[in-house]
ZABAGU-399354 format. One line per 10 residues: number of its first residue (from 1); their letters; for each residue x, y, z of N, C-alpha, C. Coordinates in nm, 3 decimals. Atoms other than C-alpha are relative to their C-alpha. Layout:
BEGIN
NUM	A	X Y Z X Y Z X Y Z ~ ...
***
This chain:
BEGIN
1	MGQQTFDLLL	0.037 0.159 0.086 2.150 1.101 -0.306 0.049 0.027 -0.160 ~ -0.071 -0.012 0.172 2.359 1.088 -0.643 -0.095 -0.095 -0.052 ~ 0.140 0.040 0.094 2.174 0.916 -0.922 0.088 -0.135 0.046 ~ -0.097 0.085 -0.009 2.470 0.612 -0.914 -0.050 -0.043 0.079 ~ 0.113 0.075 -0.057 2.308 0.487 -0.562 -0.128 0.010 0.002 ~ 0.149 -0.043 0.080 1.954 0.622 -0.690 -0.047 -0.141 -0.050 ~ 0.023 0.078 0.104 1.969 0.324 -0.930 0.034 -0.088 0.100 ~ -0.045 0.114 -0.109 2.157 0.071 -0.633 -0.079 -0.027 0.016 ~ 0.092 0.043 -0.113 1.915 0.147 -0.412 -0.172 -0.117 -0.102 ~ 0.127 0.030 0.144 1.624 0.105 -0.746 0.001 -0.175 -0.012
11	LTMSILAVVV	0.006 0.160 0.081 1.758 -0.269 -0.826 0.001 -0.081 0.134 ~ -0.012 0.039 -0.233 1.837 -0.355 -0.428 -0.133 -0.028 -0.026 ~ 0.145 0.067 -0.066 1.463 -0.366 -0.401 -0.073 -0.043 -0.085 ~ 0.079 0.043 0.009 1.367 -0.482 -0.659 -0.012 -0.155 -0.043 ~ 0.021 0.130 -0.026 1.473 -0.779 -0.645 0.015 -0.055 0.125 ~ 0.030 0.023 -0.111 1.446 -0.772 -0.276 -0.177 -0.045 0.004 ~ 0.155 0.031 -0.046 1.012 -0.752 -0.380 0.006 -0.179 -0.062 ~ 0.005 0.164 0.039 1.130 -1.085 -0.570 0.038 -0.106 0.073 ~ 0.027 0.166 -0.150 1.200 -1.254 -0.299 -0.090 -0.038 0.093 ~ 0.180 -0.011 -0.081 0.898 -1.153 -0.073 -0.072 -0.075 -0.099
21	FVALYYVRAG	0.132 -0.003 0.115 0.674 -1.219 -0.372 -0.004 -0.138 0.034 ~ 0.011 0.176 -0.025 0.805 -1.601 -0.362 -0.017 -0.072 0.164 ~ -0.001 0.077 -0.191 0.873 -1.619 0.066 -0.123 -0.004 0.030 ~ 0.164 -0.002 -0.063 0.486 -1.489 0.122 -0.067 -0.076 -0.073 ~ 0.085 0.091 0.043 0.345 -1.791 -0.038 0.063 -0.106 0.048 ~ -0.058 0.116 -0.048 0.553 -2.057 0.154 -0.035 0.122 0.177 ~ 0.036 -0.029 -0.130 0.517 -1.835 0.484 -0.116 0.116 0.030 ~ 0.131 -0.155 -0.042 0.228 -1.607 0.624 0.024 0.087 0.021 ~ -0.055 -0.102 -0.057 0.291 -1.252 0.743 -0.080 -0.037 0.111 ~ 0.019 0.019 -0.093 0.192 -1.302 1.080 -0.129 0.158 0.086
31	YGMFRTAKWG	0.068 -0.126 -0.061 -0.061 -0.980 1.142 -0.140 -0.069 -0.048 ~ 0.137 0.089 0.032 -0.426 -1.011 1.107 0.000 -0.119 0.074 ~ 0.083 0.101 -0.013 -0.623 -1.290 1.062 0.063 -0.137 0.035 ~ -0.135 0.100 -0.020 -0.261 -1.521 1.053 0.090 0.022 0.148 ~ -0.107 0.010 -0.190 -0.135 -1.378 1.396 0.020 -0.067 0.084 ~ 0.071 0.171 -0.134 -0.020 -1.691 1.616 0.169 0.087 0.064 ~ -0.113 -0.015 -0.113 0.193 -1.677 1.925 0.214 -0.016 -0.053 ~ -0.126 0.071 0.020 0.562 -1.826 1.713 0.025 0.173 -0.080 ~ -0.118 -0.132 0.047 0.622 -1.417 1.563 -0.008 0.127 0.117 ~ -0.081 -0.066 -0.078 0.696 -1.337 1.897 -0.047 0.136 0.134
41	MSVGNKAGWI	0.040 -0.155 -0.060 0.669 -0.941 2.077 -0.102 0.068 -0.071 ~ 0.058 -0.076 0.057 0.360 -0.800 1.963 -0.064 0.160 0.037 ~ 0.136 -0.135 -0.138 0.172 -0.414 2.086 -0.160 -0.011 -0.127 ~ 0.201 -0.024 0.000 -0.164 -0.317 2.015 0.017 0.054 -0.131 ~ -0.015 -0.004 0.192 -0.275 -0.297 1.606 0.003 0.183 -0.031 ~ -0.016 -0.061 -0.004 -0.337 0.040 1.650 0.095 0.105 0.031 ~ -0.146 -0.102 -0.033 0.003 0.187 1.793 0.077 -0.070 -0.075 ~ -0.129 0.056 0.072 0.166 -0.083 1.558 0.014 0.075 -0.190 ~ 0.048 -0.053 0.121 -0.010 0.129 1.257 0.008 0.127 0.043 ~ -0.082 -0.120 0.067 0.120 0.416 1.316 0.072 0.007 0.017
51	LMEAPVFFVM	-0.221 -0.034 -0.037 0.495 0.371 1.459 0.027 -0.052 -0.185 ~ -0.056 0.097 0.146 0.449 0.143 1.076 0.015 0.086 -0.110 ~ 0.021 -0.100 0.118 0.292 0.415 0.866 0.068 0.151 -0.017 ~ -0.067 -0.157 -0.036 0.422 0.767 0.983 0.093 0.006 -0.051 ~ -0.136 0.014 0.021 0.798 0.685 0.917 -0.031 0.074 -0.158 ~ 0.008 0.031 0.189 0.724 0.695 0.520 -0.052 0.179 0.002 ~ 0.087 -0.162 0.036 0.484 1.065 0.556 0.073 0.035 0.075 ~ -0.034 -0.114 -0.036 0.709 1.242 0.805 0.188 0.041 -0.133 ~ -0.079 0.037 0.113 1.014 1.121 0.532 -0.030 0.068 -0.166 ~ 0.055 -0.032 0.149 0.845 1.234 0.227 0.027 0.200 0.072
61	LYLWWNSPVR	0.002 -0.183 -0.093 0.791 1.586 0.476 0.127 0.069 -0.023 ~ -0.091 -0.072 -0.025 1.100 1.637 0.516 0.086 0.022 -0.135 ~ -0.085 0.018 0.134 1.293 1.545 0.149 -0.057 0.117 -0.116 ~ 0.060 -0.157 0.126 1.027 1.807 -0.048 0.006 0.131 0.126 ~ 0.001 -0.111 -0.049 1.038 2.047 0.268 0.180 0.080 -0.068 ~ -0.130 -0.081 0.016 1.441 2.099 0.185 0.032 0.017 -0.085 ~ -0.091 0.002 0.164 1.457 2.065 -0.205 -0.120 0.116 -0.056 ~ -0.028 -0.106 0.098 1.474 2.331 -0.492 -0.117 0.011 -0.028 ~ 0.090 0.029 0.139 1.170 2.222 -0.632 -0.127 0.058 0.058 ~ 0.108 0.010 -0.084 0.924 2.232 -0.332 -0.159 0.118 0.009
71	FNTVPFLFFL	0.133 0.013 0.005 0.665 2.470 -0.395 0.008 0.014 -0.191 ~ 0.069 0.044 0.125 0.650 2.417 -0.781 -0.098 -0.068 -0.012 ~ 0.220 0.048 -0.007 0.267 2.356 -0.936 0.071 -0.210 0.051 ~ 0.004 0.121 0.056 0.363 2.000 -1.011 0.112 -0.091 0.127 ~ -0.054 0.044 -0.165 0.612 1.851 -0.682 -0.079 -0.003 0.035 ~ 0.045 0.012 -0.084 0.430 1.972 -0.499 -0.157 -0.074 0.028 ~ 0.087 0.099 0.012 0.092 1.775 -0.647 0.071 -0.122 0.016 ~ -0.042 0.196 -0.045 0.246 1.449 -0.614 0.077 0.026 0.121 ~ 0.042 0.040 -0.097 0.320 1.551 -0.301 -0.138 0.006 0.083 ~ 0.054 -0.034 -0.069 0.038 1.646 -0.191 -0.153 -0.180 0.009
81	FFELHYFQRS	0.030 0.132 -0.027 -0.116 1.256 -0.305 0.068 -0.061 0.065 ~ -0.001 0.168 -0.105 0.089 1.051 -0.174 0.049 0.101 0.169 ~ 0.003 -0.073 -0.169 0.093 1.227 0.176 -0.175 0.004 0.029 ~ 0.112 0.024 0.005 -0.262 1.220 0.125 -0.022 -0.129 0.046 ~ 0.063 0.139 -0.085 -0.269 0.833 0.150 0.007 -0.001 0.117 ~ -0.060 0.031 -0.132 -0.020 0.857 0.399 -0.065 -0.004 0.149 ~ 0.089 -0.074 -0.182 -0.188 1.085 0.713 -0.118 -0.100 -0.063 ~ 0.114 0.062 -0.063 -0.492 0.869 0.643 0.085 -0.185 0.076 ~ -0.089 0.118 -0.012 -0.302 0.532 0.653 0.083 0.011 0.064 ~ -0.085 0.032 -0.121 -0.113 0.674 0.958 -0.053 0.069 0.123
91	FIFPFLLKGK	0.070 -0.091 0.024 -0.364 0.923 1.094 -0.103 -0.049 0.097 ~ 0.201 -0.014 0.033 -0.699 0.831 1.021 -0.039 -0.171 0.065 ~ 0.006 0.127 0.016 -0.680 0.431 0.946 -0.013 -0.068 0.140 ~ -0.008 -0.009 -0.125 -0.566 0.346 1.309 -0.120 -0.010 0.073 ~ 0.131 -0.025 -0.125 -0.835 0.494 1.510 -0.141 -0.031 -0.044 ~ 0.112 0.029 0.018 -1.107 0.353 1.315 -0.038 -0.191 0.059 ~ 0.031 0.085 -0.096 -0.992 0.042 1.382 -0.106 -0.156 0.121 ~ 0.029 0.001 -0.090 -1.185 -0.205 1.572 0.017 -0.128 0.073 ~ -0.062 0.152 -0.035 -1.140 -0.500 1.858 0.212 0.006 0.047 ~ -0.110 -0.028 -0.029 -0.863 -0.536 1.969 0.220 -0.123 0.028
101	SRMPLSIMLM	-0.024 0.101 0.063 -0.649 -0.738 1.774 0.218 0.060 -0.014 ~ -0.138 -0.050 0.004 -0.209 -0.713 1.811 0.063 -0.036 -0.082 ~ -0.071 0.009 0.104 0.056 -0.665 1.537 0.111 -0.049 0.077 ~ -0.080 0.036 -0.107 0.349 -0.859 1.627 0.144 0.087 -0.020 ~ -0.126 -0.058 0.055 0.714 -0.679 1.633 0.045 -0.001 -0.107 ~ -0.118 0.024 0.205 0.893 -0.804 1.383 -0.063 0.072 -0.088 ~ 0.027 -0.083 0.092 0.652 -0.709 1.114 -0.020 0.121 0.036 ~ 0.002 -0.244 -0.064 0.570 -0.321 1.293 0.148 0.026 -0.090 ~ -0.085 -0.137 0.110 0.943 -0.290 1.181 0.070 -0.027 -0.153 ~ 0.009 0.020 0.169 1.002 -0.458 0.892 -0.044 0.109 -0.057
111	GVAFNVLNGL	0.111 -0.133 0.064 0.734 -0.207 0.769 0.072 0.111 0.031 ~ -0.082 -0.125 0.016 0.918 0.086 0.896 0.143 0.009 -0.065 ~ -0.194 0.062 0.107 1.272 -0.073 0.700 -0.054 0.070 -0.132 ~ 0.036 0.046 0.096 1.037 -0.070 0.449 -0.048 0.127 -0.050 ~ 0.045 -0.152 0.028 0.891 0.288 0.477 0.061 0.067 -0.051 ~ -0.049 -0.085 0.016 1.123 0.472 0.537 0.156 0.013 -0.102 ~ 0.016 0.032 0.089 1.298 0.296 0.211 -0.069 0.068 -0.088 ~ 0.047 -0.017 0.059 1.076 0.392 0.034 -0.074 0.206 -0.042 ~ 0.028 -0.097 -0.045 0.965 0.688 0.112 0.175 0.105 -0.044 ~ -0.115 -0.011 0.046 1.371 0.743 0.023 -0.002 0.040 -0.176
121	MQGEWLFYLA	-0.020 0.009 0.106 1.301 0.642 -0.281 -0.082 0.091 -0.097 ~ 0.114 -0.135 0.092 1.010 0.829 -0.400 -0.019 0.191 -0.024 ~ -0.032 -0.088 0.056 1.090 1.163 -0.315 0.139 0.026 -0.031 ~ -0.103 -0.084 0.044 1.463 1.168 -0.376 -0.016 -0.039 -0.172 ~ -0.027 -0.043 0.158 1.358 1.113 -0.825 -0.081 0.111 0.045 ~ 0.074 -0.160 0.032 1.075 1.370 -0.734 0.060 0.136 0.008 ~ -0.058 -0.114 0.045 1.277 1.613 -0.589 0.106 0.070 0.037 ~ -0.172 0.001 0.045 1.664 1.569 -0.640 0.016 -0.052 -0.129 ~ -0.085 0.052 0.140 1.713 1.387 -0.935 -0.102 0.001 -0.124 ~ 0.148 0.062 0.108 1.413 1.353 -1.172 0.067 0.163 -0.115
131	PDTLYADGWL	-0.073 -0.097 0.116 1.567 1.626 -1.514 -0.070 0.137 0.024 ~ 0.143 -0.139 -0.048 1.454 1.981 -1.455 -0.072 0.039 -0.062 ~ 0.105 -0.086 0.081 1.239 2.054 -1.735 -0.126 -0.121 0.040 ~ 0.126 0.101 -0.010 1.034 1.727 -1.661 -0.141 -0.001 0.054 ~ 0.132 -0.083 -0.065 0.799 1.880 -1.408 -0.019 0.071 0.001 ~ 0.051 -0.153 0.017 0.722 2.204 -1.585 -0.173 -0.045 0.042 ~ 0.096 -0.016 -0.053 0.449 2.346 -1.499 -0.203 -0.134 -0.144 ~ 0.046 0.111 0.125 0.277 2.143 -1.912 0.027 -0.171 0.073 ~ 0.045 0.119 -0.049 0.300 1.828 -1.742 -0.130 -0.063 0.035 ~ 0.071 0.016 -0.112 -0.028 1.917 -1.570 -0.073 -0.054 -0.182
141	DTPLFWLGTG	0.033 0.052 0.096 -0.122 1.867 -1.935 -0.062 -0.072 -0.094 ~ -0.006 0.092 0.080 -0.075 1.570 -2.053 -0.088 -0.155 0.077 ~ 0.093 0.126 -0.024 -0.237 1.248 -2.087 0.039 -0.073 0.152 ~ -0.024 0.096 -0.073 -0.058 1.016 -1.873 -0.071 0.092 0.160 ~ 0.016 -0.079 -0.101 -0.082 1.316 -1.549 -0.179 -0.035 0.074 ~ 0.173 -0.037 0.008 -0.498 1.297 -1.591 -0.007 -0.153 -0.027 ~ 0.028 0.165 -0.003 -0.489 0.906 -1.627 0.075 -0.048 0.100 ~ -0.062 0.036 -0.132 -0.285 0.816 -1.368 -0.020 0.140 0.152 ~ 0.091 -0.057 -0.107 -0.485 1.093 -1.156 -0.141 -0.073 0.016 ~ 0.038 0.057 -0.011 -0.730 0.940 -1.199 -0.060 -0.181 0.049
151	LFFAGMGINL	-0.009 0.193 -0.061 -0.663 0.529 -1.119 0.095 0.050 0.131 ~ -0.051 -0.024 -0.139 -0.469 0.722 -0.815 -0.135 -0.002 0.092 ~ 0.116 0.060 -0.136 -0.821 0.766 -0.658 -0.135 -0.055 -0.009 ~ 0.106 0.095 0.019 -1.009 0.576 -0.801 0.057 -0.101 0.086 ~ -0.150 0.104 -0.029 -0.741 0.293 -0.646 -0.011 0.066 0.167 ~ -0.019 -0.085 -0.161 -0.781 0.548 -0.285 -0.215 -0.001 -0.011 ~ 0.121 0.040 -0.081 -1.168 0.528 -0.341 -0.043 -0.193 0.020 ~ -0.007 0.118 -0.006 -1.189 0.149 -0.380 0.065 -0.063 0.134 ~ -0.023 -0.092 -0.089 -0.961 0.153 -0.112 -0.038 0.014 0.139 ~ 0.067 -0.016 -0.156 -1.146 0.302 0.211 -0.181 -0.014 0.007
161	HSDSVIRHLR	0.149 0.100 0.052 -1.473 0.141 0.063 0.024 -0.176 0.083 ~ -0.091 0.080 -0.049 -1.292 -0.160 0.109 -0.018 -0.076 0.160 ~ -0.012 -0.037 -0.102 -1.182 -0.102 0.435 -0.087 0.032 0.115 ~ 0.084 0.013 -0.080 -1.497 -0.012 0.539 -0.117 -0.111 0.035 ~ 0.092 0.190 0.036 -1.734 -0.331 0.415 0.091 -0.082 0.101 ~ -0.070 0.127 -0.094 -1.448 -0.525 0.612 -0.040 0.067 0.161 ~ 0.014 0.014 -0.122 -1.479 -0.341 0.930 -0.160 0.049 0.060 ~ 0.160 0.020 0.000 -1.875 -0.328 0.905 -0.013 -0.144 0.037 ~ 0.052 0.128 -0.055 -1.875 -0.706 0.927 -0.102 0.015 0.073 ~ 0.030 0.034 -0.128 -1.967 -0.762 1.298 -0.052 0.154 0.041
171	KPGDTRHYLP	0.082 -0.150 -0.096 -2.200 -0.572 1.497 0.058 -0.028 0.155 ~ -0.079 -0.079 -0.134 -2.052 -0.437 1.870 -0.062 -0.148 0.093 ~ 0.062 0.111 -0.040 -1.984 -0.760 2.020 -0.031 -0.138 -0.032 ~ 0.060 0.110 0.101 -2.034 -1.010 1.787 0.219 -0.054 -0.035 ~ -0.141 0.069 -0.026 -1.658 -1.231 1.760 0.035 -0.109 -0.133 ~ -0.061 0.034 0.041 -1.745 -1.433 1.458 0.055 0.052 -0.124 ~ -0.056 -0.134 0.129 -1.556 -1.371 1.068 -0.152 -0.054 -0.110 ~ 0.128 -0.041 0.180 -1.803 -1.318 0.762 0.054 -0.007 -0.127 ~ -0.030 -0.032 0.143 -1.749 -1.340 0.412 -0.092 0.182 -0.127 ~ 0.032 -0.124 0.086 -1.742 -0.953 0.275 -0.054 -0.011 -0.182
181	QKGMYRYVTS	0.028 0.004 0.090 -1.946 -0.926 0.021 -0.047 0.140 -0.145 ~ 0.016 -0.118 0.012 -2.050 -0.558 -0.085 0.205 0.042 -0.112 ~ -0.098 -0.112 0.078 -1.831 -0.311 -0.336 0.093 -0.116 -0.096 ~ -0.104 0.135 0.136 -1.543 -0.524 -0.535 0.038 -0.128 0.098 ~ 0.098 0.140 -0.011 -1.619 -0.785 -0.307 -0.059 -0.128 -0.069 ~ 0.054 0.144 0.127 -1.795 -0.941 -0.545 0.032 -0.058 -0.124 ~ -0.043 0.083 0.110 -1.515 -0.993 -0.782 0.136 -0.053 0.063 ~ -0.089 0.046 -0.113 -1.252 -1.039 -0.494 -0.060 -0.019 0.138 ~ -0.015 0.006 -0.094 -1.161 -1.166 -0.265 0.101 0.088 0.187 ~ -0.017 -0.051 -0.178 -0.976 -0.918 -0.104 0.027 0.130 -0.076
191	GNYLGEWLEW	-0.009 -0.129 0.044 -1.043 -0.579 -0.227 0.002 0.123 -0.007 ~ -0.036 -0.111 -0.132 -0.924 -0.346 -0.011 0.176 0.001 -0.062 ~ -0.120 0.041 0.024 -0.559 -0.506 -0.122 0.003 0.075 -0.149 ~ 0.076 -0.004 0.126 -0.724 -0.408 -0.518 0.062 0.121 -0.032 ~ 0.030 -0.123 0.052 -0.798 -0.103 -0.447 0.198 0.101 0.039 ~ -0.171 0.027 -0.095 -0.371 -0.051 -0.255 0.034 -0.001 -0.215 ~ -0.093 0.018 0.192 -0.234 -0.112 -0.651 -0.054 0.033 -0.005 ~ 0.069 -0.081 0.131 -0.467 0.055 -0.820 0.068 0.164 0.042 ~ -0.049 -0.117 -0.026 -0.420 0.356 -0.632 0.148 -0.005 -0.056 ~ -0.163 -0.055 0.051 0.025 0.335 -0.696 -0.018 -0.035 -0.104
201	IGFAVLTCSP	-0.071 -0.018 0.133 0.026 0.213 -1.019 -0.103 0.128 -0.056 ~ 0.072 -0.158 0.025 -0.189 0.594 -1.036 0.066 0.072 0.011 ~ -0.113 -0.073 -0.019 0.092 0.761 -0.917 0.100 -0.051 -0.064 ~ -0.052 0.024 0.116 0.324 0.547 -1.090 -0.011 0.054 -0.172 ~ 0.045 -0.092 0.077 0.127 0.712 -1.414 0.038 0.079 0.067 ~ 0.043 -0.167 0.013 0.101 1.081 -1.328 0.166 0.071 0.053 ~ -0.198 -0.068 -0.042 0.505 1.084 -1.200 0.054 -0.075 -0.072 ~ -0.072 0.136 0.098 0.638 0.795 -1.485 0.119 0.003 0.076 ~ -0.112 -0.003 -0.145 0.891 0.780 -1.136 0.062 -0.173 -0.067 ~ -0.017 0.110 -0.025 1.091 0.485 -1.169 0.017 -0.068 0.117
211	AAWVFVLWTF	-0.026 0.032 -0.086 1.085 0.472 -0.851 -0.128 -0.044 0.060 ~ 0.117 0.026 0.031 0.721 0.484 -0.850 -0.075 -0.104 -0.019 ~ 0.066 0.071 0.095 0.709 0.189 -1.049 0.040 -0.098 0.099 ~ -0.065 0.078 -0.095 0.930 -0.014 -0.792 -0.086 0.001 0.090 ~ 0.028 -0.054 -0.057 0.697 0.079 -0.607 -0.132 -0.130 0.021 ~ 0.171 0.123 0.010 0.379 -0.108 -0.756 0.040 -0.121 0.001 ~ -0.042 0.150 0.003 0.615 -0.423 -0.780 0.021 0.000 0.162 ~ -0.042 0.081 -0.179 0.690 -0.432 -0.365 -0.151 -0.001 0.064 ~ 0.167 -0.041 -0.076 0.279 -0.293 -0.327 -0.021 -0.212 -0.080 ~ 0.081 0.125 0.044 0.188 -0.672 -0.568 0.073 -0.128 0.056
221	ANLAPRAHSI	-0.083 0.123 -0.028 0.461 -0.875 -0.463 -0.041 -0.024 0.173 ~ 0.055 -0.003 -0.147 0.351 -0.765 -0.098 -0.116 -0.064 0.046 ~ 0.172 0.038 0.022 -0.040 -0.803 -0.145 -0.077 -0.126 -0.054 ~ 0.043 0.125 0.080 -0.069 -1.090 -0.407 -0.008 -0.148 0.115 ~ -0.015 0.050 -0.111 0.057 -1.339 -0.175 -0.146 0.027 0.114 ~ 0.090 0.014 -0.102 -0.145 -1.230 0.100 -0.152 -0.062 -0.094 ~ 0.160 0.035 0.051 -0.467 -1.221 -0.131 -0.039 -0.134 -0.033 ~ 0.062 0.118 0.054 -0.400 -1.567 -0.199 0.007 -0.075 0.165 ~ 0.027 0.068 -0.134 -0.394 -1.706 0.195 -0.120 0.023 -0.017 ~ 0.142 -0.049 -0.050 -0.720 -1.480 0.239 -0.116 -0.102 -0.062
231	RNRYREEFGR	0.152 0.022 0.078 -0.913 -1.630 -0.029 0.038 -0.222 -0.001 ~ 0.019 0.171 -0.107 -0.800 -2.021 0.108 -0.011 0.031 0.114 ~ 0.056 -0.009 -0.136 -0.863 -1.895 0.469 -0.194 0.018 -0.060 ~ 0.184 -0.037 0.044 -1.279 -1.787 0.262 -0.059 -0.134 0.029 ~ 0.070 0.160 0.117 -1.282 -2.143 0.082 0.002 -0.087 0.158 ~ 0.056 0.059 -0.147 -1.214 -2.301 0.412 -0.068 0.016 0.110 ~ 0.063 -0.078 -0.104 -1.403 -2.125 0.671 -0.145 -0.009 -0.091 ~ 0.167 -0.004 0.046 -1.709 -2.067 0.440 -0.044 -0.121 -0.149 ~ -0.020 0.134 0.082 -1.647 -2.357 0.166 0.026 0.062 -0.181 ~ -0.054 -0.079 0.122 -1.548 -2.321 -0.214 -0.100 0.056 -0.094
241	EAVGNRKRMI	0.065 -0.064 0.084 -1.881 -2.274 -0.308 -0.125 0.121 -0.009 ~ -0.019 -0.163 -0.013 -1.955 -1.963 -0.121 0.056 0.089 -0.043 ~ -0.142 -0.143 0.117 -1.621 -1.777 -0.254 -0.082 -0.004 -0.154 ~ 0.062 -0.017 0.084 -1.766 -1.890 -0.570 0.118 0.068 -0.074 ~ -0.128 -0.026 0.050 -1.500 -1.742 -0.827 -0.007 0.096 -0.083 ~ -0.007 -0.164 -0.021 -1.467 -1.437 -0.725 0.162 -0.054 -0.028 ~ -0.171 -0.066 0.006 -1.015 -1.363 -0.771 0.034 0.022 0.094 ~ -0.038 -0.040 -0.112 -0.821 -1.307 -0.523 0.046 0.183 0.015 ~ -0.031 -0.144 0.027 -0.722 -0.924 -0.642 0.013 0.032 -0.091 ~ 0.024 -0.114 0.077 -0.729 -0.867 -0.954 -0.175 -0.077 -0.080
251	PFIY	0.139 0.086 0.042 -1.110 -0.908 -1.146 0.055 -0.052 -0.156 ~ -0.059 0.065 0.075 -1.103 -1.178 -1.352 0.120 -0.047 -0.036 ~ -0.153 0.061 0.017 -0.701 -1.273 -1.394 0.047 -0.039 0.064 ~ -0.043 0.141 -0.095 -0.608 -1.361 -1.073 -0.051 0.059 0.191
***
């Protein structure tokens, strides 16, 4: 991919992120607690997550393996960080899901399309288009690398812990809904979304990649409206007093 094509892809994805952000305040993406029959055909939740998330893992793997810098220390670390997240998301997280929920086929296919494009964005910059001297070994001594790494793994920890809190809200056979209270759920109603967003902010900081910052924008555009809908649902179901002053996704801010 040439630089001009890459820049056009980043611009297009940025514009689409803004459109998605606005649209999702009016249309609730029909998966999880918001799934309805109007979204049409569906697949099992486990299969849906695997099929939706795995493509980006393999796109990044392909781009890394065929790049001339694949065994250079810094690009290799970036590759490992990115793949660590998506290995967990594609091949571990789905098998931890409980219940027999389903995912609309349309949601899954939209997720596949985004993940393929995102993999292309991230891999093209990191392994092909970044200036030759940008990711020399000295990059590991920069404050940005260590700050970004700290944010990345802090976000991953919050995300994993928040997912665990959600999974353990119900005992086997229980179908009732509960308001999560532990960990970051003491401050926001979507602690898992906070963790994921923080993770990709960290990745953008440690790589200084324009593609990674577009991904941060996309992550917020996708998750913030859903976090808004989730808090509204909790208020309807458990009452405003139970939800209290907790924000949607960013403690004390949003």
